[in-house]
N, C-alpha and C positions, 0 to 999 in steps of 0.2 A: 716916566714919572721918577722924580728924584727921591732919595732916601727920606728927606724931610717930608715931602708930600705923602709918601706911603705911610709914614708914622702918623701923619695927621688924618688920613682917610681911615686907617685902622682904628685910631682913637675915636673918630666920629662914628664909625660903625658900632663899636662897643658901647658908646654913649647912647646911640639910638636903641640898641637892644635893651640896655639897662632901663631906659625910659619906658619902653614898651612893657617890660616886666613889672615895673612899678605901677603903671596905669592899669594893668590887668590884675593887680593885687597878688602877684606871684613872687616867690623867693628870688633874690637876685642871682642865684646860681641855678635856677630852674631850667634855663636854656643856654646853650652855648653857640658860639659863632663857628661856622664851617666856611673857611675861606676858599672860594672856588677859583682855582688857579689855572684853569685850562687856557691854553694859548699864551700864557705868561712864562717868561724865562725862569730858570732855577734861581737866578740871582735875586729876583723879586720875592720868591718864596723864602730864601735865606734871610732877606731883610725883614720880612714879616715875622719870621721865626725869632729874629733878634729882638723884636718888640713883643715877644711873648706868645705869638700865635703858634699853636701846635697841630691843629686839625686842618687838613687841606683836601679839597675835592677835585678830582680829575675826571674828565669825560673820555679822553682819547688814550688808548692803552700805550701805543708806541711812544707818544709824547711823554706820558707819565713815566714810563720805564727809563727813558733818558734822564729825566729830572731826578728820579730816585737814585740812579747811579751817581749823578753829580753831587747829590746831597747825602750820600751814604754816611757821612760823618755825623749827621744830625740824627742820633739813634732813637730819639723819643718823638720824632714826627709821627703823627697818626694819619695814614693815607686812606682816603675814602674814594671808592670808585662809584661815580654817580650817573654815568651815561648808560645807554643801551648796551647790552652785552650779548655778543654772538657766541655760539658754541665753540668756534675755533679759537677763541681768546680766553676761555675760562681758566686754563691752566696757569697762565701768567698772572691773572687776577687772584687766583687762589693762593699763589705762591708769594705775591708781592704786596698785597693790600691787607689792611686791618678791617675794613668795612666794605660792604657792597650794598648800595641803596636801591638797586634797580632790578631786583628779581621779580619777574612777572610770569614765569612758567616753571613747572616742575623739572623739566629737562635741564635747564640752566642750573638750578639749585643742586640737582643730583651730581652734575659734573663738578661743581665747586666743592661739594662735600668729598667726593672721591679723590679730588686732586689737591686738597688742602694738606700740606706736609704735616706729618705726625708730630714734628718737634715744635710746631707753632700752636698757639691757642686756637680754639675754634674761631672760625671766621664770623664776625658780626654781620648779620644781614637784615635788611628791611625789604618788605614786599612793596613793589610799586603798584599803586592803584590809579587807574584812569578815572579820576573823580568827576571830570566834566564830560566824559563820553566822547572825546574827540578822536576821530579816525586817525589823525596824524600823530597822536601821542601813544607812547608805550604804556603798558600797565594792565594789570588784571582788572576785571570788573568787580564791583562789590559782590555780585552773585558768585563769582569764582573764588573769592577770597578765602572762605573757610576751607574749601578743599585744598587749596594751595598751602595754607598754613598747616593743615593736618599732615601734609606730606613733608613739609620742611622741618617741622618741629621734631620729627623723628630721625632726621639726618645727623649722623654722629659728629661730623666735623663742622657743623654750622650752629650758631647761636641766634635764634630768631629774636631780634630785638624790637621790631616794630614795623611801622608803615611809612611810606614816602609818597608824595604826590606833587605834581606840577599842574595846578589848576589853570583853566582858561582865564585870560585877563578879564577883570571886572572893574567897574568904575567907582563903585561906592564900597565903603567898609562893610556894610551889611551883605552886599553881593559877594564880596571876597570871603566873608566868613562862612557862608552857607556850605560850600563843598568841603571846607576845612573842618567844619563841625561834623559832617558826615564821616570824615576820616577819623576824627577823634572818637566818635561813637563806635566806629568799626573796631578800633583798637580796644576799646573798653569791652566789647563783645568777645574779642579774641582772648583777652585776659581771663574772662569767665570760662571760656572753653578750654584754654590751655594754661592752667596755673603753673605748670612745670617750666614754662618758657619765661625768660627774662624780658617780658614785653614792656619796655620802659621808654621807647623812642618814637617820637613823631618828627620825621624829617620833612619839614614844610616851611614855607616862607622864604621869599627872595626880596630883592630890592623894592618891588612894587607893592608887596603885600605882607611885609614883615609884621606890622602891627596887628593885622587881622590874624596872622598865624600864631603869634604869641598869645593873643586873647583866647584862641582856641586850644592852647596847650602845647604848642611846638616846643620841642626840646633841642632840636638842631635846626638852625636857621642858615640857609645857604646864600652867602653874598659873594659876588664876584666883582662886577663893575664898580660897585660902591667902594671896594677896597683897592683894586688893582687898576682901575680906569677902564676905558673902552677896550673891547677885545680886538685882537688883530684880525 
């Protein structure tokens, strides 16, 4: 993808998000774009940065660490870890990322809190919910959510910001909105139970269901292929 093409795809993604926010009757700044840059080179991230993009999502730790080293001069990039997280990788994520979207069990959260360096702000975290009940997907169940939130909210080096989900594909807007509505309602319930937490984030919506996610209150929309082209 050329520099011109990347600037065009990024502009198109922003326009699509803006249109979805208008159609949903929401403020133009109510949701922001998270550019999913997994499998893409640091040079493409640098180019997107040059066009104003600051938040980038990575799934694979080693790949992300190489990119972070190459882009260390871009000091205001916000790095989001959005992939499944194993116990043996939590230290690097705690040290090198600003957000983690994929916490689905207490053990991972505890390790992140213990390993977050004291000189850094609290690590922003979302709890991943398996909204469609798919065996192949990571995430806590809705029934497990309150207990997980209760544990995470008291961890001193974490800031519990919200929920994340990757729903099963659906063909109609109404079908897409159903699991996302459940996630929104779950966040509203957590806000009532844990008013001390900054629960302001719904990380949901990708290329196929952006409009449904925005209609249900998404605040972070994760787009990869739509910005960077097909994955390697």
